[in-house]
C-alpha positions as CSV (number, residue, x, y, z in Angstrom):
1,X,74.5,111.6,22.9
2,X,72.6,112.1,26.2
3,X,71.7,109.4,28.6
4,X,68.2,108.3,27.9
5,X,65.8,109.5,30.5
6,X,62.1,110.6,30.5
7,X,63.2,114.2,30.1
8,X,65.5,113.3,27.2
9,X,62.7,111.3,25.5
10,X,60.1,114.0,25.9
11,X,62.5,116.6,24.5
12,X,63.5,114.6,21.4
13,X,63.6,116.6,18.2
14,X,61.3,114.8,15.8
15,X,61.6,115.4,12.0
16,X,58.1,115.3,10.4
17,X,57.7,112.3,8.0
18,X,61.1,110.8,9.0
19,X,62.2,108.0,11.3
20,X,64.3,109.5,14.1
21,X,66.6,107.8,16.7
22,X,68.1,108.9,20.0
23,X,71.0,106.7,21.3
24,X,72.0,106.3,24.9
25,X,75.4,107.6,25.9
26,X,76.0,104.9,28.6
27,X,74.6,101.7,27.1
28,X,75.7,100.8,23.6
29,X,72.9,99.9,21.3
30,X,70.1,101.2,23.6
31,X,68.0,103.9,22.1
32,X,64.6,105.4,21.3
33,X,63.0,105.3,17.8
34,X,60.3,107.7,16.6
35,X,58.4,106.4,13.6
36,X,57.1,108.6,10.8
37,X,53.7,108.6,12.5
38,X,55.2,109.9,15.7
39,X,55.1,106.6,17.7
40,X,58.0,106.3,20.2
41,X,59.6,102.9,21.2
42,X,62.6,101.8,23.1
43,X,64.9,99.7,20.8
44,X,68.1,97.7,21.1
45,X,70.6,97.3,18.3
46,X,73.1,94.5,18.6
47,X,75.2,91.9,16.7
48,X,74.9,88.2,17.3
49,X,78.0,86.1,18.0
50,X,78.0,85.1,14.3
51,X,78.1,88.8,13.3
52,X,74.6,89.3,12.2
53,X,73.2,92.8,12.8
54,X,69.8,92.9,14.6
55,X,67.5,95.6,15.9
56,X,64.6,94.8,18.2
57,X,61.8,96.8,19.9
58,X,61.8,96.5,23.7
59,X,58.5,98.3,24.2
60,X,56.6,101.5,23.6
61,X,57.4,104.7,25.4
62,X,54.6,105.0,28.0
63,X,54.2,101.3,28.4
64,X,57.8,101.1,29.7
65,X,59.7,103.8,31.6
66,X,63.2,104.7,30.5
67,X,64.6,102.8,33.6
68,X,62.5,99.7,32.9
69,X,63.6,99.7,29.2
70,X,67.3,100.1,30.3
71,X,67.1,97.1,32.6
72,X,65.4,95.0,29.9
73,X,68.1,96.0,27.4
74,X,70.9,95.0,29.9
75,X,69.1,91.6,30.5
76,X,68.8,91.1,26.7
77,X,72.5,91.9,26.1
78,X,73.3,89.2,28.7
79,X,71.4,86.7,26.7
80,X,73.2,87.8,23.5
81,X,76.6,87.4,25.2
82,X,75.8,83.7,25.8
83,X,74.9,83.1,22.2
84,X,71.2,84.0,22.2
85,X,69.4,85.9,19.4
86,X,66.3,87.3,21.1
87,X,65.2,89.3,18.0
88,X,65.0,86.1,15.9
89,X,63.4,84.2,18.8
90,X,60.7,86.9,19.1
91,X,60.1,86.9,15.3
92,X,59.5,83.1,15.4
93,X,57.2,83.5,18.5
94,X,55.2,86.2,16.8
95,X,54.7,84.1,13.7
96,X,53.4,81.3,15.9
97,X,51.0,83.4,18.1
98,X,47.4,82.7,17.3
99,X,44.4,85.1,17.5
100,X,43.2,83.0,20.5
101,X,46.5,83.4,22.3
102,X,46.5,87.2,21.7
103,X,42.9,87.4,22.9
104,X,43.9,85.7,26.1
105,X,46.7,88.3,26.6
106,X,44.2,91.1,25.9
107,X,41.7,89.8,28.5
108,X,44.4,89.4,31.1
109,X,45.5,93.0,30.5
110,X,42.0,94.4,30.6
111,X,40.2,92.4,33.2
112,X,41.0,94.8,36.1
113,X,39.9,97.8,34.0
114,X,36.6,96.4,32.7
115,X,33.4,96.6,34.7
116,X,31.8,93.2,35.4
117,X,29.2,93.5,32.6
118,X,31.9,94.6,30.1
119,X,34.1,91.7,31.1
120,X,31.2,89.2,30.6
121,X,30.1,90.7,27.3
122,X,33.6,91.0,25.8
123,X,34.7,87.5,26.9
124,X,31.5,86.1,25.7
125,X,32.1,87.5,22.2
126,X,35.7,86.1,22.3
127,X,34.7,82.6,23.5
128,X,31.5,82.3,21.5
129,X,32.5,83.9,18.2
130,X,36.1,85.1,17.8
131,X,38.0,82.0,19.0
132,X,35.9,79.4,17.3
133,X,35.9,81.2,14.0
134,X,39.4,82.7,13.7
135,X,41.2,81.7,16.9
136,X,43.5,79.2,15.3
137,X,44.8,81.7,12.6
138,X,48.2,83.3,13.2
139,X,47.5,86.8,14.6
140,X,50.3,88.5,12.5
141,X,48.9,87.1,9.3
142,X,45.2,87.9,10.0
143,X,43.7,89.6,6.9
144,X,40.7,91.8,6.2
145,X,39.1,88.9,4.4
146,X,39.4,86.7,7.5
147,X,37.6,89.3,9.6
148,X,35.0,90.0,7.0
149,X,34.3,86.3,6.7
150,X,33.9,86.1,10.5
151,X,31.5,89.1,10.5
152,X,29.3,87.6,7.8
153,X,29.2,84.2,9.6
154,X,28.1,85.8,12.9
155,X,25.6,88.1,11.2
156,X,23.9,85.1,9.6
157,X,23.3,83.7,13.1
158,X,25.8,80.9,12.7
159,X,27.2,80.9,16.2
160,X,30.3,78.6,16.1
161,X,30.4,77.9,19.8
162,X,27.3,77.7,22.0
163,X,27.6,79.8,25.2
164,X,27.2,78.3,28.6
165,X,26.3,79.5,32.0
166,X,24.0,82.2,33.3
167,X,24.1,85.7,31.9
168,X,26.7,87.4,29.8
169,X,26.0,85.0,26.9
170,X,25.8,86.3,23.3
171,X,24.1,84.9,20.2
172,X,24.5,85.6,16.6
173,X,23.0,88.4,14.4
174,X,24.1,91.7,13.0
175,X,24.5,93.3,16.4
176,X,26.7,90.5,17.7
177,X,28.7,90.6,14.5
178,X,29.4,94.3,15.0
179,X,30.3,93.9,18.6
180,X,32.6,91.0,17.8
181,X,34.5,93.1,15.2
182,X,34.9,95.9,17.8
183,X,36.2,93.5,20.4
184,X,38.6,92.0,17.8
185,X,39.8,95.5,17.1
186,X,40.7,95.9,20.7
187,X,42.6,92.6,20.7
188,X,44.6,93.7,17.6
189,X,45.3,97.1,19.1
190,X,46.7,95.4,22.2
191,X,48.8,93.3,19.9
192,X,50.2,96.4,18.3
193,X,51.0,97.8,21.7
194,X,53.0,94.7,22.4
195,X,54.6,94.8,19.0
196,X,53.1,91.4,18.2
197,X,51.1,92.5,15.2
198,X,51.8,95.3,12.8
199,X,48.3,96.4,11.8
200,X,44.7,96.3,12.9
201,X,42.8,94.8,9.9
202,X,39.5,95.0,11.9
203,X,39.4,98.7,11.4
204,X,38.8,98.3,7.7
205,X,35.7,96.1,8.1
206,X,32.4,97.9,7.4
207,X,30.2,97.1,10.4
208,X,26.4,97.0,10.5
209,X,25.1,99.9,12.5
210,X,23.5,99.0,15.8
211,X,20.2,100.9,15.8
212,X,19.0,102.7,18.9
213,X,16.1,101.0,20.6
214,X,13.2,103.4,20.7
215,X,10.3,101.1,21.4
216,X,8.3,102.1,24.5
217,X,4.9,101.1,25.8
218,X,1.9,103.2,25.2
219,X,-0.5,104.0,28.1
220,X,-3.0,101.5,26.6
221,X,-0.2,98.8,26.5
222,X,0.7,99.6,30.1
223,X,-2.9,99.0,31.2
224,X,-2.9,95.6,29.5
225,X,0.4,94.7,31.0
226,X,-0.8,95.8,34.4
227,X,-3.7,93.4,34.2
228,X,-1.4,90.5,33.5
229,X,1.0,91.5,36.3
230,X,-1.8,91.5,38.8
231,X,-3.1,88.1,37.7
232,X,-0.1,85.8,37.0
233,X,0.1,83.4,39.9
234,X,2.3,81.0,37.9
235,X,5.1,83.6,37.5
236,X,7.8,84.2,40.1
237,X,7.1,87.0,42.5
238,X,10.5,88.5,42.1
239,X,10.1,88.6,38.3
240,X,6.7,90.4,38.5
241,X,8.0,92.9,41.1
242,X,11.1,93.5,39.0
243,X,9.1,94.3,35.9
244,X,7.0,96.8,37.9
245,X,10.0,98.3,39.5
246,X,11.8,98.9,36.2
247,X,8.7,100.6,34.8
248,X,8.5,102.9,37.8
249,X,12.1,103.8,38.0
250,X,13.7,103.6,34.5
251,X,16.6,101.5,36.0
252,X,18.7,99.3,33.8
253,X,18.0,95.6,34.3
254,X,21.1,94.7,36.3
255,X,21.0,97.9,38.3
256,X,17.6,96.7,39.6
257,X,18.3,93.0,40.0
258,X,21.5,93.5,41.9
259,X,19.9,95.8,44.5
260,X,20.2,94.9,48.2
261,X,17.9,96.2,50.9
262,X,20.5,98.6,52.3
263,X,20.9,100.2,48.9
264,X,17.4,101.5,49.2
265,X,16.4,104.7,51.1
266,X,12.7,105.2,50.6
267,X,12.4,107.8,53.3
268,X,14.9,110.0,51.5
269,X,13.6,109.1,48.0
270,X,16.7,107.7,46.5
271,X,18.7,104.4,45.9
272,X,22.5,104.2,46.3
273,X,23.8,102.3,43.3
274,X,27.3,101.0,44.2
275,X,28.2,100.3,40.5
276,X,26.6,101.4,37.2
277,X,27.9,101.9,33.7
278,X,29.2,105.3,34.8
279,X,30.3,104.5,38.4
280,X,28.5,104.8,41.8
281,X,25.4,106.9,41.8
282,X,22.5,108.2,44.0
283,X,19.4,107.8,41.9
284,X,16.1,109.6,42.7
285,X,13.2,107.1,42.9
286,X,9.5,107.7,43.3
287,X,8.0,106.6,46.6
288,X,5.4,104.3,44.9
289,X,8.3,102.2,43.4
290,X,9.2,100.9,46.9
291,X,5.7,99.7,47.6
292,X,5.5,95.9,48.1
293,X,9.3,95.4,48.2
294,X,11.1,93.8,51.1
295,X,14.1,95.8,52.1
296,X,16.3,94.1,54.7
297,X,20.1,94.9,54.9
298,X,22.2,92.7,52.7
299,X,19.3,90.6,51.3
300,X,18.5,90.8,47.6
301,X,15.5,93.0,46.8
302,X,14.7,90.5,44.0
303,X,15.9,87.1,45.2
304,X,16.5,84.2,42.9
305,X,14.1,81.3,42.8
306,X,16.9,78.9,43.7
307,X,20.1,79.3,45.6
308,X,21.4,82.5,47.2
309,X,21.8,84.7,44.2
310,X,19.5,87.4,42.8
311,X,16.7,86.8,40.3
312,X,18.1,86.1,36.8
313,X,15.0,84.9,34.9
314,X,13.7,88.4,34.0
315,X,13.9,88.1,30.1
316,X,11.9,84.9,30.0
317,X,9.4,86.1,32.6
318,X,8.9,89.4,30.8
319,X,8.5,87.5,27.5
320,X,5.8,85.3,28.9
321,X,3.9,88.2,30.6
322,X,4.1,90.4,27.5
323,X,2.9,87.5,25.3
324,X,-0.1,87.0,27.5
325,X,-0.8,90.7,27.3
326,X,-0.5,90.7,23.5
327,X,2.4,93.1,23.5
328,X,5.3,92.0,21.1
329,X,8.9,93.2,20.8
330,X,9.5,94.0,24.5
331,X,12.8,93.8,26.4
332,X,13.9,95.1,29.8
333,X,15.3,98.2,28.0
334,X,11.8,98.9,26.6
335,X,10.7,99.4,30.2
336,X,13.4,101.9,30.7
337,X,12.4,103.8,27.6
338,X,8.8,103.7,28.7
339,X,9.7,105.5,32.0
340,X,11.7,108.1,30.0
341,X,8.8,108.6,27.4
342,X,6.4,109.1,30.3
343,X,8.6,111.7,31.8
344,X,8.8,113.5,28.4
345,X,5.0,113.3,28.1
346,X,4.7,115.0,31.5
347,X,6.8,117.9,30.1
348,X,10.1,117.3,31.7
349,X,13.2,118.5,29.9
350,X,15.9,116.3,28.4
351,X,18.2,117.4,31.2
352,X,15.9,116.3,33.9
353,X,15.2,112.9,32.2
354,X,18.9,112.4,31.9
355,X,19.2,112.8,35.6
356,X,16.4,110.4,36.3
357,X,18.0,107.8,34.1
358,X,21.5,108.2,35.5
359,X,23.2,109.0,32.2
360,X,26.9,109.5,32.0
361,X,28.0,112.9,33.5
362,X,30.3,113.2,30.5
363,X,27.5,113.5,27.9
364,X,25.9,116.7,26.7
365,X,22.5,115.8,28.1
366,X,23.9,114.7,31.5
367,X,24.6,118.0,33.2
368,X,21.9,117.0,35.5
369,X,24.2,117.4,38.5
370,X,23.2,121.0,38.3
371,X,19.5,120.2,38.5
372,X,18.3,120.8,42.1
373,X,17.9,117.5,44.0
374,X,14.4,118.4,45.0
375,X,13.5,118.9,41.4
376,X,14.7,115.4,40.5
377,X,12.8,113.9,43.4
378,X,9.6,115.6,42.3
379,X,10.1,114.4,38.7
380,X,10.8,110.8,39.9
381,X,7.6,110.8,42.0
382,X,5.4,112.3,39.3
383,X,6.7,110.0,36.6
384,X,6.4,106.9,38.7
385,X,2.9,107.9,39.7
386,X,1.9,108.4,36.1
387,X,3.2,104.9,35.1
388,X,1.5,103.3,38.1
389,X,-1.8,105.0,37.1
390,X,-1.5,103.6,33.6
391,X,-0.8,100.1,34.9
392,X,-4.0,100.4,37.0
393,X,-6.1,101.5,34.0
394,X,-6.3,105.2,35.1
395,X,-5.6,108.2,33.0
396,X,-1.9,109.1,33.8
397,X,-2.5,112.7,32.8
398,X,-5.2,113.2,35.4
399,X,-3.2,112.2,38.5
400,X,-2.3,114.9,40.9
401,X,0.4,117.2,39.6
402,X,0.5,115.7,36.1
403,X,-0.7,118.8,34.4
404,X,2.0,121.4,33.7
């Protein structure tokens, strides 16, 4: 029997379809188990002072190093020598752990890995839906029926706990139900990594598909919206400017609202985004999008109506403006789609549009890093000018350079 090291663990001979063990030559009872599925875990086999044989998992290979697992095994053997039975204690603890407690462990483990928006969205699903509906249930005993019942309840719009605070809140509906099941799946997978639950029952639940939002504004709708934007003295300036900016750039809502003056470089035709869904980016922006904006160092480009934060009332402002213009079913994402649709109407390729929108560099359509910078700047200017023309009631296809 070799001493258990990373090299020894990596070189283990695994028999397909069989459980395999490798025992340490120096520390009695310390070993590595490979399950039939190929999962490797550090284990400890021992006898209690009353003679009962026990076997417990110390942690998964990869989660613990060989040295960390060895130190944990030595510590556990010390507890056993004084009359402890850690395997039985852990079993009792697992049986008591609730879904809410496991969710808290998951959030604690992931909070440094999630982006701010992901953190807000996931914790909102947990606090608004998962904890109130199934949080008190024992996590090891959670069944498919429990999860399916939670999904149906959320899908019917019966939010069990009303969200509080600004932003990041979620409401019920099919989309929220699907996202809650996905988040619960992450929680249960984390429980499996910690050997606190044996299965992920959320994987069996049939989720409602979240349809892609394809709504965008026609040129005629843009003209009606432009009339209202130019004559709404009761609306906050930051809200009206933000709506216009989103239409002229294709930015995501929070990408725009969190802009500070020193992020913007109108002379060079780009904005430096310190954090997006895919990391920091330099985004080409048409010159006309900067018009009317105040750009001063660390000051918010779209300041809030109260306090020192940025503007947060965009959904309500957009809803009121669109209602006055007689345009239903509009969200901030519709404005982003409108910019993309305008670029497509002007004849730009999917590759160029992906670059304008800042799509993930990992996607098939996002090889835009190879598109010349000057080409993206030209596309950003032409698209922004076309949208601006439509807002002003002019034919977007007759502006300079719109014809291919």
